[in-house]
C-alpha positions as CSV (number, residue, x, y, z in Angstrom):
1,M,0.0,0.0,0.0
2,N,1.2,3.5,-0.8
3,S,1.2,5.8,2.2
4,G,-0.4,9.2,2.0
5,K,2.9,10.9,1.6
6,V,3.9,8.7,-1.3
7,F,0.5,9.6,-2.9
8,E,1.2,13.3,-2.3
9,N,4.6,13.0,-3.9
10,L,3.0,11.3,-6.9
11,I,0.7,14.3,-7.4
12,K,3.6,16.7,-7.1
13,D,5.8,14.7,-9.5
14,S,2.9,14.4,-12.0
15,C,2.4,18.2,-11.9
16,K,6.1,18.9,-12.5
17,L,6.1,16.8,-15.7
18,Q,2.9,18.4,-17.0
19,D,3.9,22.0,-16.4
20,I,1.2,22.5,-13.8
21,V,2.1,24.9,-10.9
22,C,1.8,22.8,-7.8
23,I,1.8,24.4,-4.3
24,R,1.9,21.9,-1.5
25,L,0.4,23.2,1.7
26,K,2.1,21.3,4.5
27,D,0.3,20.0,7.6
28,A,1.0,21.8,10.9
29,G,1.8,18.7,13.0
30,Y,5.3,17.2,13.4
31,Q,6.3,14.5,10.9
32,G,5.0,11.1,11.9
33,E,2.9,12.5,14.8
34,Q,-0.5,10.9,15.2
35,T,-2.0,13.0,18.0
36,E,-4.2,16.1,17.8
37,R,-2.4,19.3,18.5
38,R,-4.0,22.4,20.0
39,F,-3.5,25.8,18.5
40,T,-2.1,24.6,15.2
41,I,-3.0,26.0,11.8
42,T,-5.1,23.8,9.6
43,N,-4.9,24.2,5.9
44,V,-8.0,24.3,3.7
45,C,-6.4,21.6,1.4
46,D,-3.2,19.7,0.5
47,F,-2.5,21.3,-2.9
48,I,-3.2,24.3,-5.0
49,L,-2.8,23.5,-8.7
50,F,-2.7,26.0,-11.6
51,D,-2.3,25.2,-15.3
52,S,-2.5,28.9,-16.6
53,E,-6.3,28.6,-17.2
54,K,-7.8,26.9,-14.1
55,M,-7.0,26.8,-10.4
56,L,-7.8,23.7,-8.5
57,L,-7.9,23.3,-4.7
58,L,-7.1,19.7,-4.1
59,E,-7.3,17.5,-0.9
60,A,-5.6,14.1,-1.3
61,K,-6.8,11.0,0.5
62,S,-5.2,7.5,0.3
63,T,-6.8,4.4,1.7
64,K,-6.3,0.7,1.6
65,G,-9.4,-1.1,0.5
66,K,-12.6,-0.3,-1.3
67,S,-14.0,2.4,1.0
68,I,-13.1,5.4,3.0
69,P,-14.6,6.5,6.3
70,I,-16.6,9.8,6.1
71,S,-14.8,10.8,9.3
72,R,-11.5,11.1,7.3
73,L,-13.0,13.9,5.2
74,K,-12.5,16.6,7.8
75,Q,-11.5,19.3,5.2
76,L,-14.8,19.0,3.3
77,E,-16.7,21.8,5.2
78,K,-13.7,24.1,5.3
79,L,-13.0,23.5,1.6
80,H,-16.6,24.0,0.7
81,N,-16.8,27.3,2.6
82,E,-13.6,28.6,0.9
83,Y,-14.7,27.5,-2.5
84,S,-18.2,29.1,-2.2
85,K,-16.6,32.5,-1.6
86,V,-15.1,32.8,-5.1
87,L,-17.4,33.4,-8.0
88,C,-15.1,32.5,-10.9
89,N,-15.5,30.0,-13.8
90,N,-11.9,28.9,-13.7
91,Y,-11.8,27.9,-10.0
92,R,-12.4,24.4,-8.8
93,A,-12.2,22.5,-5.6
94,G,-12.3,18.8,-4.8
95,F,-10.8,15.6,-3.4
96,I,-8.6,13.1,-5.1
97,F,-8.8,9.6,-3.7
98,E,-6.4,6.8,-4.0
99,F,-7.9,3.3,-3.3
100,C,-5.2,0.7,-2.9
101,L,-6.8,-2.6,-3.9
102,V,-5.0,-5.9,-4.0
103,D,-3.9,-5.8,-7.6
104,V,-4.4,-2.2,-8.7
105,N,-4.7,1.4,-7.4
106,I,-7.7,3.4,-8.4
107,Y,-7.6,7.2,-8.5
108,I,-10.8,9.2,-8.4
109,Y,-11.5,13.0,-8.4
110,V,-14.7,14.2,-6.9
111,S,-15.7,17.9,-6.7
112,I,-16.8,19.1,-3.3
113,D,-20.3,19.7,-4.5
114,S,-20.6,16.1,-5.7
115,L,-19.0,14.8,-2.6
116,D,-21.4,16.8,-0.4
117,K,-24.4,15.3,-2.3
118,I,-23.0,11.7,-2.0
119,I,-22.5,12.1,1.8
120,S,-25.9,13.7,2.3
121,N,-27.6,10.9,0.4
122,T,-26.1,8.1,2.5
123,A,-26.7,6.9,6.1
124,K,-23.5,4.8,6.0
125,K,-20.3,5.8,7.9
126,S,-18.1,5.2,4.9
127,I,-18.2,5.6,1.1
128,N,-17.0,3.0,-1.4
129,Y,-15.1,3.8,-4.5
130,K,-18.0,2.8,-6.8
131,E,-20.2,5.5,-5.2
132,L,-17.4,8.0,-5.7
133,L,-17.0,7.0,-9.4
134,E,-20.7,7.7,-10.0
135,G,-20.3,11.3,-8.8
136,G,-16.7,11.8,-9.9
137,K,-14.1,11.2,-12.5
138,T,-11.4,8.5,-12.9
139,V,-7.9,10.1,-12.9
140,H,-6.0,8.3,-15.7
141,K,-2.4,7.2,-15.4
142,Y,0.3,7.3,-18.1
143,I,4.0,6.6,-18.3
144,P,5.9,9.7,-19.5
145,V,8.5,9.4,-22.3
146,R,11.9,8.1,-21.0
147,K,10.4,7.3,-17.6
148,R,9.5,4.0,-15.9
149,K,7.1,5.1,-13.2
150,E,3.4,5.8,-13.9
151,R,2.2,9.3,-13.3
152,L,-1.3,10.8,-12.9
153,N,-2.7,12.6,-15.9
154,L,-3.6,15.8,-14.0
155,E,-3.5,17.9,-17.1
156,R,-6.3,15.8,-18.6
157,L,-8.3,16.0,-15.4
158,I,-8.0,19.8,-15.1
159,N,-9.2,20.1,-18.7
160,E,-12.2,17.8,-18.1
161,I,-13.5,19.5,-15.0
């Protein structure tokens, strides 16, 4: 299974190869710390991406298995409030999910509006990747020229949303 940091590095590396400006907003806690800290700054999201036409606020979530607990989507409300303040056609906000299954990793982008609808229409405490696919988009992978490692096609994603 990829850790969340490996997933975040994949996003960053993918942006670099596709000429997408990628600003990583670091978490306030110490590296490796698992406890809640008082009086720390919380970021609205993990990344700000810009491709010269659109800006995307992006929160990355990686999970092992077919579903993710709704309790892990803590940034949804804050991201929704921040996103609703800006009235601009070239401004988007959403979550990118990595589901680490036994034989393959699945990457899904879901806008905050779609994610809000999915959560409000369920009584469950978690959301599976099939539900997210219905309201979101598959993030395609590709292997860049002269490289061996797959990258996320974020350029295509930004153009489609």
